[in-house]
C-alpha positions as CSV (number, residue, x, y, z in Angstrom):
1,X,36.2,53.6,-1.8
2,X,34.6,50.7,-3.5
3,X,35.1,46.8,-3.2
4,X,34.9,44.6,-0.3
5,X,34.9,46.3,3.0
6,X,37.7,45.6,5.3
7,X,37.0,43.0,8.0
8,X,36.9,44.7,11.5
9,X,39.7,43.2,13.6
10,X,39.0,42.1,17.3
11,X,41.0,44.1,19.6
12,X,43.8,42.1,21.3
13,X,42.4,42.9,24.7
14,X,38.9,41.9,23.9
15,X,39.4,38.3,24.9
16,X,35.8,37.6,25.8
17,X,34.6,38.2,22.3
18,X,37.3,36.1,21.0
19,X,36.5,33.2,23.4
20,X,32.9,33.6,22.5
21,X,33.2,33.4,18.7
22,X,33.6,29.6,18.3
23,X,30.7,29.0,20.8
24,X,28.4,31.4,18.9
25,X,29.3,29.7,15.4
26,X,28.6,26.3,17.0
27,X,25.4,27.6,18.5
28,X,24.3,29.0,15.2
29,X,25.2,25.8,13.3
30,X,23.1,23.7,16.0
31,X,20.2,26.1,15.8
32,X,20.1,25.7,11.9
33,X,20.4,22.1,12.3
34,X,17.6,21.7,14.7
35,X,15.4,23.9,12.7
36,X,16.0,21.8,9.6
37,X,15.5,18.6,11.3
38,X,12.3,19.8,13.2
39,X,10.5,20.6,10.1
40,X,9.4,17.0,9.8
41,X,6.5,16.0,11.8
42,X,8.0,12.7,12.6
43,X,11.1,14.4,14.3
44,X,8.8,16.2,16.7
45,X,6.9,12.9,17.5
46,X,10.3,11.3,18.1
47,X,11.4,14.1,20.4
48,X,8.1,13.7,22.3
49,X,8.6,10.0,22.8
50,X,12.1,10.7,24.2
51,X,10.7,13.3,26.5
52,X,8.0,11.0,27.7
53,X,10.5,8.4,28.4
54,X,12.8,10.7,30.2
55,X,9.9,11.9,32.3
56,X,9.1,8.2,33.1
57,X,12.7,7.6,34.2
58,X,12.9,10.7,36.3
59,X,9.6,9.8,38.1
60,X,10.3,6.3,38.7
61,X,13.9,7.0,39.8
62,X,12.6,9.7,42.3
63,X,10.2,7.4,43.8
64,X,12.5,4.6,44.2
65,X,14.8,6.8,46.1
66,X,12.1,8.2,48.4
67,X,12.1,6.5,51.8
68,X,8.5,6.8,52.1
69,X,7.8,4.4,49.2
70,X,7.3,0.9,50.2
71,X,10.3,-1.6,49.1
72,X,7.6,-3.7,47.7
73,X,7.0,-1.2,45.0
74,X,10.5,-0.9,43.9
75,X,10.5,-4.0,41.5
76,X,7.5,-2.4,39.7
77,X,9.3,1.0,39.4
78,X,12.3,-0.7,38.1
79,X,10.1,-2.7,35.6
80,X,8.7,0.6,34.4
81,X,12.1,1.9,33.4
82,X,12.7,-0.9,30.8
83,X,10.5,-3.9,29.7
84,X,11.3,-6.9,32.1
85,X,13.9,-5.0,34.1
86,X,11.7,-5.3,37.2
87,X,13.1,-9.0,37.8
88,X,16.6,-7.8,37.9
89,X,15.5,-6.3,41.4
90,X,15.8,-9.8,42.6
91,X,19.1,-10.6,40.9
92,X,21.2,-11.3,44.1
93,X,23.7,-14.0,44.8
94,X,22.7,-17.3,43.3
95,X,19.5,-16.2,41.4
96,X,21.2,-13.8,38.9
97,X,20.7,-16.1,36.0
98,X,17.2,-16.8,36.8
99,X,16.3,-13.1,37.2
100,X,18.2,-12.3,34.0
101,X,16.2,-15.0,32.2
102,X,13.0,-13.7,33.4
103,X,14.0,-10.2,32.2
104,X,14.7,-11.6,28.7
105,X,11.3,-13.2,28.7
106,X,9.7,-10.0,29.8
107,X,11.5,-8.1,27.1
108,X,10.6,-10.9,24.4
109,X,6.9,-10.5,25.3
110,X,7.3,-6.9,24.7
111,X,8.8,-7.3,21.3
112,X,6.1,-9.7,20.4
113,X,3.6,-6.9,21.5
114,X,5.3,-4.4,19.4
115,X,4.9,-6.8,16.4
116,X,1.4,-7.2,17.2
117,X,1.0,-3.5,17.3
118,X,2.6,-3.2,13.9
119,X,0.6,-6.2,12.5
120,X,-3.0,-5.2,13.7
121,X,-2.6,-1.6,15.0
122,X,-3.1,-2.9,18.6
123,X,-1.5,0.0,20.5
124,X,-2.8,-1.5,23.8
125,X,-0.5,-4.6,23.5
126,X,2.8,-3.0,24.1
127,X,1.4,-1.1,27.2
128,X,0.0,-4.2,28.7
129,X,3.1,-6.1,28.1
130,X,5.5,-3.7,29.6
131,X,3.3,-2.9,32.6
132,X,2.2,-6.5,33.0
133,X,5.9,-7.7,33.3
134,X,6.4,-4.8,35.8
135,X,3.6,-5.9,38.0
136,X,4.6,-9.5,37.9
137,X,8.0,-8.8,39.1
138,X,6.4,-7.8,42.4
139,X,5.6,-11.5,43.0
140,X,9.1,-13.3,42.9
141,X,7.9,-16.4,44.6
142,X,5.7,-17.3,41.5
143,X,8.9,-17.5,39.4
144,X,11.1,-19.3,41.9
145,X,12.8,-16.3,43.1
146,X,13.4,-15.6,46.7
147,X,12.5,-12.1,48.0
148,X,16.2,-10.9,48.5
149,X,16.7,-7.7,46.7
150,X,20.1,-7.1,44.8
151,X,22.6,-4.9,46.3
152,X,23.6,-3.3,43.0
153,X,22.2,-0.3,41.2
154,X,23.2,-1.4,37.9
155,X,19.7,-2.4,36.6
156,X,18.7,1.2,37.1
157,X,21.2,2.2,34.6
158,X,19.5,0.2,31.8
159,X,16.8,2.7,31.3
160,X,19.1,5.8,31.2
161,X,21.5,4.1,28.9
162,X,18.7,3.2,26.4
163,X,17.4,6.7,26.6
164,X,21.1,8.2,25.7
165,X,21.5,5.8,23.0
166,X,18.1,6.8,21.5
167,X,19.0,10.5,22.0
168,X,22.4,10.1,20.3
169,X,20.7,8.3,17.3
170,X,18.2,11.1,17.1
171,X,20.7,14.0,17.3
172,X,23.0,12.5,14.5
173,X,22.1,13.0,10.9
174,X,20.8,9.7,9.6
175,X,19.0,8.1,6.7
176,X,15.6,9.3,7.5
177,X,16.2,12.9,7.8
178,X,14.1,13.9,4.8
179,X,14.7,13.5,1.1
180,X,17.5,15.2,-0.7
181,X,16.2,15.1,-4.1
182,X,18.9,14.2,-6.8
183,X,19.6,16.5,-9.8
184,X,18.4,15.6,-13.1
185,X,21.9,15.0,-14.2
186,X,22.2,12.1,-11.5
187,X,18.8,10.7,-12.5
188,X,18.6,10.4,-16.3
189,X,15.5,9.2,-17.7
190,X,15.0,5.5,-18.4
191,X,15.2,4.7,-22.1
192,X,11.9,3.5,-23.1
193,X,12.4,0.9,-25.9
194,X,9.7,0.5,-28.5
195,X,7.1,-1.9,-27.5
196,X,4.9,-3.8,-30.1
197,X,1.6,-3.5,-28.3
198,X,-1.0,-6.1,-29.6
199,X,-4.5,-4.7,-30.2
200,X,-6.2,-7.9,-28.9
201,X,-5.9,-10.5,-26.1
202,X,-4.1,-13.5,-27.3
203,X,-5.4,-16.9,-26.6
204,X,-2.8,-17.4,-23.8
205,X,-3.8,-14.0,-22.3
206,X,-7.3,-15.0,-22.3
207,X,-6.5,-18.2,-20.5
208,X,-4.7,-16.2,-17.8
209,X,-7.3,-13.5,-17.4
210,X,-9.9,-16.2,-16.9
211,X,-8.3,-16.9,-13.5
212,X,-9.5,-13.5,-12.4
213,X,-12.8,-13.6,-14.3
214,X,-13.9,-17.0,-12.9
215,X,-13.4,-15.6,-9.3
216,X,-15.1,-12.2,-10.0
217,X,-18.1,-13.5,-11.8
218,X,-19.1,-16.3,-9.2
219,X,-22.1,-15.4,-7.1
220,X,-21.2,-12.4,-4.8
221,X,-21.5,-14.3,-1.6
222,X,-19.0,-16.9,-2.5
223,X,-15.3,-16.6,-2.4
224,X,-14.2,-19.7,-4.1
225,X,-10.5,-19.5,-5.3
226,X,-9.6,-16.5,-2.9
227,X,-7.0,-17.1,-0.3
228,X,-8.0,-16.7,3.4
229,X,-5.0,-16.1,5.6
230,X,-5.9,-13.0,7.7
231,X,-7.6,-9.7,7.6
232,X,-5.0,-7.5,9.0
233,X,-2.0,-7.7,6.7
234,X,-0.9,-8.2,3.2
235,X,-2.6,-11.4,2.6
236,X,-6.1,-10.0,3.4
237,X,-8.8,-10.9,0.9
238,X,-9.8,-7.2,0.4
239,X,-6.4,-6.6,-1.4
240,X,-7.2,-9.6,-3.8
241,X,-10.5,-8.0,-4.6
242,X,-9.1,-4.6,-5.1
243,X,-6.3,-5.7,-7.3
244,X,-8.4,-8.0,-9.4
245,X,-10.7,-4.9,-10.1
246,X,-7.5,-2.6,-11.1
247,X,-6.4,-5.3,-13.4
248,X,-9.6,-6.1,-15.0
249,X,-10.3,-2.3,-15.5
250,X,-6.9,-1.9,-17.1
251,X,-7.3,-4.9,-19.5
252,X,-10.8,-3.7,-20.5
253,X,-9.4,-0.1,-21.1
254,X,-6.7,-1.5,-23.3
255,X,-8.4,-4.4,-25.2
256,X,-12.1,-4.2,-24.9
257,X,-13.5,-0.7,-23.7
258,X,-16.5,-1.4,-25.9
259,X,-17.4,-4.6,-24.0
260,X,-19.1,-4.1,-21.0
261,X,-20.5,-7.6,-20.6
262,X,-17.9,-9.7,-18.6
263,X,-15.8,-6.7,-17.4
264,X,-18.7,-4.6,-16.1
265,X,-20.5,-7.6,-14.4
266,X,-17.0,-8.5,-12.8
267,X,-16.6,-4.9,-11.5
268,X,-20.2,-5.0,-10.1
269,X,-19.6,-8.4,-8.3
270,X,-16.2,-7.2,-7.0
271,X,-17.7,-4.1,-5.6
272,X,-20.4,-6.2,-3.8
273,X,-17.7,-8.5,-2.4
274,X,-15.6,-5.4,-1.1
275,X,-18.7,-4.3,0.6
276,X,-19.2,-7.6,2.3
277,X,-18.7,-7.4,6.1
278,X,-16.1,-10.2,5.8
279,X,-14.0,-7.7,4.1
280,X,-14.4,-4.7,6.5
281,X,-15.5,-6.4,9.8
282,X,-11.8,-6.4,11.0
283,X,-12.0,-2.5,11.5
284,X,-14.2,-2.7,14.6
285,X,-11.5,-4.6,16.3
286,X,-8.5,-2.4,15.0
287,X,-10.4,0.9,15.6
288,X,-11.1,-0.3,19.2
289,X,-7.6,-1.3,20.2
290,X,-5.7,1.1,17.9
291,X,-7.6,4.3,18.2
292,X,-9.7,3.5,21.3
293,X,-12.8,4.2,19.3
294,X,-15.8,1.7,19.2
295,X,-16.8,2.6,15.8
296,X,-16.9,-0.1,13.1
297,X,-17.4,2.0,10.0
298,X,-14.4,1.4,7.8
299,X,-14.7,4.6,5.8
300,X,-15.1,7.4,8.3
301,X,-11.8,7.6,9.9
302,X,-8.1,6.5,8.8
303,X,-8.1,3.1,7.4
304,X,-7.2,4.2,3.8
305,X,-6.2,0.6,3.2
306,X,-9.9,0.1,2.9
307,X,-11.5,3.4,2.0
308,X,-8.7,4.8,-0.4
309,X,-8.1,1.3,-2.1
310,X,-11.9,1.0,-2.7
311,X,-12.2,4.4,-4.0
312,X,-9.7,3.6,-6.7
313,X,-11.6,0.4,-7.3
314,X,-14.9,2.3,-7.7
315,X,-13.3,5.0,-9.9
316,X,-11.6,2.8,-12.5
317,X,-14.4,0.1,-12.2
318,X,-17.2,2.6,-13.1
319,X,-19.1,2.4,-9.8
320,X,-20.8,5.4,-7.9
321,X,-21.9,3.9,-4.6
322,X,-20.4,1.6,-2.0
323,X,-22.8,-0.4,0.1
324,X,-21.5,-2.0,3.3
325,X,-23.7,-5.0,3.8
326,X,-24.0,-8.1,6.1
327,X,-26.2,-11.0,5.3
328,X,-28.0,-9.2,2.6
329,X,-28.8,-6.2,4.6
330,X,-27.4,-2.9,3.8
331,X,-25.7,-1.3,7.0
332,X,-24.0,1.7,5.5
333,X,-23.9,3.4,2.2
334,X,-21.3,5.8,0.6
335,X,-21.3,7.7,-2.6
336,X,-18.0,8.1,-4.4
337,X,-18.0,11.8,-3.7
338,X,-18.7,11.3,-0.1
339,X,-15.7,9.0,0.3
340,X,-13.7,11.7,-1.5
341,X,-14.9,14.4,0.9
342,X,-13.9,12.4,4.0
343,X,-10.4,11.7,2.6
344,X,-10.0,15.4,1.5
345,X,-10.9,16.6,4.9
346,X,-8.5,14.2,6.7
347,X,-5.6,15.0,4.3
348,X,-6.0,18.7,5.0
349,X,-6.0,18.3,8.7
350,X,-3.4,15.6,9.1
351,X,-0.3,16.7,11.0
352,X,1.8,14.5,8.7
353,X,0.1,15.3,5.6
354,X,-0.4,11.7,5.1
355,X,-3.0,9.3,6.5
356,X,-2.8,6.1,8.5
357,X,-3.6,2.7,7.1
358,X,-3.4,0.4,10.3
359,X,-4.4,2.7,13.2
360,X,-1.6,5.0,13.7
361,X,0.7,3.4,11.1
362,X,1.6,5.5,7.9
363,X,2.4,3.7,4.7
364,X,3.7,5.6,1.7
365,X,2.3,3.0,-0.6
366,X,-1.1,3.2,0.9
367,X,-1.2,6.8,0.4
368,X,0.1,6.7,-3.1
369,X,-2.8,4.3,-4.0
370,X,-5.4,6.4,-2.2
371,X,-4.2,9.5,-4.1
372,X,-4.3,7.6,-7.3
373,X,-8.0,7.1,-6.3
374,X,-8.5,10.9,-5.6
375,X,-7.0,11.5,-9.2
376,X,-9.3,8.9,-10.8
377,X,-12.3,10.2,-9.1
378,X,-11.4,13.8,-10.3
379,X,-11.5,12.2,-13.8
380,X,-14.8,10.6,-13.2
381,X,-16.5,13.5,-11.6
382,X,-14.9,16.5,-13.0
383,X,-13.5,17.5,-9.5
384,X,-10.1,19.1,-8.8
385,X,-9.2,17.6,-5.5
386,X,-5.8,16.4,-6.5
387,X,-4.8,19.6,-7.8
388,X,-5.5,21.2,-4.5
389,X,-3.7,18.4,-2.4
390,X,-1.0,17.7,-4.8
391,X,1.8,20.3,-3.6
392,X,1.3,19.6,0.2
393,X,1.0,15.9,-0.4
394,X,4.2,15.5,-2.5
395,X,6.0,17.8,0.0
396,X,4.8,15.5,2.9
397,X,5.8,12.4,1.0
398,X,9.3,13.8,0.8
399,X,9.5,15.1,4.3
400,X,7.8,12.3,6.2
401,X,8.1,9.1,4.2
402,X,11.4,9.3,2.2
403,X,14.9,8.9,3.2
404,X,17.9,11.0,2.5
405,X,18.9,8.8,-0.2
406,X,15.5,9.2,-1.9
407,X,14.3,5.7,-0.9
408,X,10.8,5.2,0.7
409,X,10.4,4.1,4.2
410,X,8.1,1.1,4.4
411,X,5.9,2.5,7.2
412,X,6.1,4.9,10.1
413,X,4.5,5.0,13.6
414,X,2.3,8.1,13.5
415,X,2.5,8.2,17.5
416,X,6.1,7.9,18.0
417,X,7.5,9.1,14.6
418,X,9.6,5.9,14.4
419,X,10.1,4.0,11.1
420,X,11.3,0.6,12.0
421,X,13.4,-1.3,9.4
422,X,11.1,-3.6,7.4
423,X,11.6,-6.7,5.1
424,X,10.3,-6.8,1.7
425,X,13.2,-6.2,-0.5
426,X,13.5,-4.2,-3.7
427,X,9.8,-4.4,-4.3
428,X,9.1,-1.8,-1.5
429,X,10.9,0.6,-3.6
430,X,9.8,-0.6,-7.0
431,X,6.1,-1.2,-6.6
432,X,5.1,2.4,-5.5
433,X,6.3,3.7,-8.8
434,X,3.4,2.3,-10.4
435,X,1.0,4.7,-8.6
436,X,3.6,7.5,-8.2
437,X,3.7,7.8,-11.9
438,X,0.0,8.5,-12.1
439,X,0.5,11.5,-9.7
440,X,4.0,12.8,-10.5
441,X,5.7,11.2,-13.5
442,X,8.9,13.2,-12.8
443,X,9.3,11.9,-9.3
444,X,8.5,8.4,-10.4
445,X,11.3,8.5,-13.1
446,X,13.7,9.5,-10.4
447,X,12.6,6.9,-8.0
448,X,12.7,4.2,-10.7
449,X,16.2,5.2,-11.8
450,X,17.4,4.4,-8.1
451,X,15.6,1.1,-8.3
452,X,17.2,0.2,-11.8
453,X,20.5,1.1,-10.4
454,X,20.1,-1.5,-7.6
455,X,18.8,-4.1,-9.9
456,X,21.6,-3.6,-12.4
457,X,24.5,-4.0,-9.8
458,X,22.9,-6.1,-7.1
459,X,22.0,-9.7,-6.6
460,X,18.3,-10.5,-7.5
461,X,18.3,-13.5,-5.3
462,X,19.0,-11.1,-2.4
463,X,17.0,-8.0,-3.5
464,X,13.8,-10.0,-4.1
465,X,12.2,-11.1,-0.8
466,X,11.6,-14.9,-0.9
467,X,8.0,-14.7,0.6
468,X,5.1,-14.2,-1.4
469,X,3.1,-11.5,0.8
470,X,-0.2,-12.4,-0.8
471,X,-0.4,-15.9,0.8
472,X,2.8,-16.0,3.0
473,X,4.2,-18.8,1.0
474,X,7.9,-19.2,0.1
475,X,8.3,-17.9,-3.4
476,X,9.1,-14.6,-5.0
477,X,6.0,-14.6,-7.1
478,X,4.4,-11.3,-5.8
479,X,7.8,-9.6,-5.6
480,X,8.6,-10.3,-9.3
481,X,4.9,-9.6,-10.4
482,X,4.7,-6.3,-8.7
483,X,8.1,-5.1,-10.0
484,X,7.2,-6.3,-13.4
485,X,3.9,-4.2,-13.2
486,X,5.9,-1.1,-12.1
487,X,8.5,-1.7,-14.8
488,X,6.0,-1.8,-17.5
489,X,4.4,1.3,-16.4
490,X,7.8,2.9,-16.3
491,X,8.5,1.7,-19.9
492,X,11.5,-0.5,-18.7
493,X,10.8,-3.4,-20.8
494,X,14.1,-5.2,-19.9
495,X,13.3,-5.4,-16.1
496,X,9.7,-6.3,-16.7
497,X,10.8,-9.2,-19.0
498,X,13.4,-10.4,-16.7
499,X,10.8,-10.5,-13.8
500,X,8.3,-12.4,-15.7
501,X,11.0,-14.8,-17.0
502,X,12.3,-15.5,-13.4
503,X,8.6,-15.8,-12.3
504,X,8.0,-18.5,-14.9
505,X,11.2,-20.5,-13.7
506,X,10.3,-20.2,-10.1
507,X,6.4,-20.7,-10.4
508,X,5.8,-22.5,-13.7
509,X,2.5,-21.9,-15.4
510,X,-0.1,-24.8,-15.3
511,X,-3.2,-25.1,-17.4
512,X,-6.4,-26.7,-16.1
513,X,-9.7,-26.6,-18.0
514,X,-8.5,-23.6,-20.1
515,X,-7.3,-21.5,-17.2
516,X,-3.7,-20.8,-16.6
517,X,-2.3,-20.6,-13.1
518,X,0.8,-20.8,-11.0
519,X,0.6,-23.3,-8.2
520,X,2.7,-21.6,-5.6
521,X,1.8,-18.0,-6.5
522,X,-0.8,-16.1,-4.6
523,X,-4.1,-14.8,-6.1
524,X,-2.7,-11.3,-5.4
525,X,0.5,-12.3,-7.4
526,X,-1.7,-13.6,-10.3
527,X,-3.5,-10.2,-10.3
528,X,-0.3,-8.2,-10.3
529,X,1.2,-10.4,-13.1
530,X,-2.0,-9.7,-15.2
531,X,-1.6,-6.0,-14.5
532,X,2.0,-6.1,-16.0
533,X,0.9,-8.2,-19.1
534,X,-2.1,-5.8,-19.6
535,X,-0.1,-2.7,-19.1
536,X,1.9,-0.5,-21.3
537,X,4.2,2.6,-20.7
538,X,2.0,5.1,-18.6
539,X,-0.9,2.7,-19.2
540,X,-2.0,2.8,-15.4
541,X,-1.6,6.6,-15.4
542,X,-3.9,7.1,-18.5
543,X,-6.4,4.7,-16.9
544,X,-6.3,6.8,-13.6
545,X,-6.5,10.1,-15.4
546,X,-9.3,9.3,-17.8
547,X,-11.3,6.4,-16.3
548,X,-14.5,7.4,-17.9
549,X,-16.1,4.5,-20.0
550,X,-16.7,4.8,-23.7
551,X,-19.9,5.6,-25.4
552,X,-21.5,4.4,-28.5
553,X,-22.1,0.8,-29.7
554,X,-21.0,-1.9,-27.3
555,X,-21.3,-5.6,-26.5
556,X,-23.5,-5.5,-23.3
557,X,-24.3,-9.2,-22.9
558,X,-22.6,-12.5,-23.7
559,X,-22.6,-15.9,-21.9
560,X,-19.3,-16.5,-19.9
561,X,-17.3,-18.6,-20.2
562,X,-18.9,-19.6,-23.6
563,X,-17.7,-16.3,-25.1
564,X,-14.3,-14.6,-24.5
565,X,-13.7,-11.3,-25.6
566,X,-10.3,-10.6,-27.2
567,X,-11.0,-7.2,-28.6
568,X,-14.1,-4.8,-28.6
569,X,-13.5,-1.3,-30.0
570,X,-15.7,1.5,-31.2
571,X,-14.6,2.9,-34.5
572,X,-16.7,5.9,-35.4
573,X,-20.2,4.8,-35.3
574,X,-19.3,1.1,-35.7
575,X,-18.1,-1.7,-33.5
576,X,-15.1,-4.2,-34.0
577,X,-15.2,-7.4,-32.0
578,X,-12.9,-10.3,-31.9
579,X,-14.4,-13.3,-29.9
580,X,-13.2,-16.8,-29.0
581,X,-15.2,-19.8,-27.8
582,X,-14.6,-20.7,-24.2
583,X,-15.3,-24.4,-24.8
584,X,-14.9,-25.8,-28.4
585,X,-17.6,-24.6,-30.6
586,X,-20.7,-22.7,-29.3
587,X,-23.6,-20.6,-30.6
588,X,-24.3,-18.0,-28.1
589,X,-26.8,-15.2,-28.1
590,X,-25.1,-11.8,-28.0
591,X,-26.7,-8.6,-27.0
592,X,-25.6,-5.2,-28.2
593,X,-26.4,-1.6,-26.8
594,X,-25.6,1.9,-27.6
595,X,-26.7,1.5,-31.4
596,X,-28.6,4.0,-33.3
597,X,-32.3,3.3,-32.5
598,X,-34.2,1.5,-35.3
599,X,-31.0,1.5,-37.6
600,X,-29.9,-1.5,-39.6
601,X,-26.2,-2.8,-39.1
602,X,-24.1,-4.7,-41.3
603,X,-22.3,-7.7,-39.4
604,X,-19.9,-8.9,-41.9
605,X,-21.1,-12.4,-41.3
606,X,-22.4,-14.4,-44.4
607,X,-25.1,-16.1,-42.8
608,X,-26.4,-13.1,-40.8
609,X,-25.4,-10.1,-42.8
610,X,-27.6,-7.6,-40.9
611,X,-29.3,-6.9,-37.6
612,X,-31.7,-4.2,-36.6
613,X,-31.5,-2.2,-33.3
614,X,-34.8,-1.6,-31.5
615,X,-36.2,1.7,-30.4
616,X,-33.8,1.6,-27.4
617,X,-30.8,1.1,-29.4
618,X,-30.3,-2.7,-28.6
619,X,-30.1,-5.7,-30.8
620,X,-29.6,-9.4,-30.5
621,X,-27.5,-11.8,-32.6
622,X,-27.0,-15.5,-32.3
623,X,-23.4,-16.3,-33.6
624,X,-21.7,-19.4,-34.5
625,X,-18.2,-19.3,-32.7
626,X,-15.5,-21.6,-34.2
627,X,-12.2,-20.5,-33.0
628,X,-11.2,-16.8,-33.5
629,X,-14.3,-14.9,-34.9
630,X,-14.3,-11.3,-36.1
631,X,-17.5,-9.3,-36.0
632,X,-17.9,-5.8,-37.5
633,X,-21.1,-3.8,-36.9
634,X,-21.5,-0.8,-39.2
635,X,-24.6,1.2,-39.6
636,X,-26.4,1.2,-43.0
637,X,-26.4,4.7,-44.3
């Protein structure tokens, strides 16, 4: 007999099997659920944190009930069940209010310590705040309390109640249970409108980019025009240096790949600046209080907010070696491939598949920037590290750093697995697309679709955080600029244009001595704005995939700011240049390299129609600059 076999009926008298069936189904469902949830490393860390807290509550409770334990120790034991709870041991009669206030103060100090832990990686601060409040509760007289214990056990229920609440939150399905990737039908591709891409920098663009060049080309020990707020969070000067380098590399790639003069010198200066001890000295502190390691080397372990960001800077900027120096003396030196080998090993051995920025804090954005650096180094050195790391990295990104709705978390504690809610607004979802597009364009497109959906249906005033994270000032400059940069990369000209329009309204442009700036915008926001203005659809991805610099004729020296390069392109064996004077009329001396040795070149200039390359392929030309000046070097056959 064919077909579906008949289901065997449970005998009427087999009541035990009938009663067990619902339980078995429930048990099977729970096992499947736990197996799914425990795939993520952060779930295991959260479970471990809950177990540690439960163990702490059990031990303190047992000791408190032990008659052999001195009554003087019980406030300390109570204080170890919950931050500040030790003061409630004295909440008797007329001092309930004072004890409650002291408990609130202890809890507040603990919350401040948690904030310090997040901001600086200081894992010691929360432990000290919790245990310190517990120990201080043993000296009630210092705080105006009489040594009369409370006659209620309610304070001992705070810890178990918190544990049960956390356990309940851990058990129920939540937003952070891992990404459920939307189908292609739900994530249609963003329509990329045709963009008229100019082939040279406009006079306005040159005045804007001068803000970055002026700061990059100053003497390497000087940081005039940079914003010094702190070296631990988003306003750190190293990020200003990094993103200036990314922006100048993109601008050169798009408009002047054959001009190594200003751009190459700026990249070298920025690399020297990022190697200055003032840029990486923070790590000795963070490594000490975050990892309990007394090593000040910012490259060797974790800290991808320095090593990963700098690797990308080196790759797109054409550098091969990073020198960490202090007062003119080199203290450590790393080749680009050495940095990559360290990162490669750490990614392969990381339990999360992602690396920490701050000690034991994992940021998806930092990891995306680092992996963009890995990809760029592959393009520079011909290695294939990204191809080997891509699959596990992207799987880890989905599993450990993405919510069920597909949005990124801002950061996660590697120790506890917890991902606290974070401010920042829509930029926390939009900006990562700039770097994700260089790694996985399909995922970037899906992610940008969700961003675009929120922007189309939400209030921009609410979606964009009103704090410029580049200097902590009250403006949306960095949010608008970062979102515009990502929108340009994703080919969404409508969002990019609207972001730049709103940026101009909120932080109007000002021109001083031929340089355009925005008074309330951070330097980081300026760099991001120029990243948007210099970009094109997939422009950053192309820079990352093929960061190698062009060979052939090129402009290798020109005085800055007397000469501003608007265009420099190799065309066959020739060179096409468009130059502008920086200050009125000038007659600068230009130096060219990469020419055919001992060959004459036509210049297209009436008063100097020819120049001759020397045996090294170099040539000099003094040129009268009056407004926009076009120059074309073509070898004489």
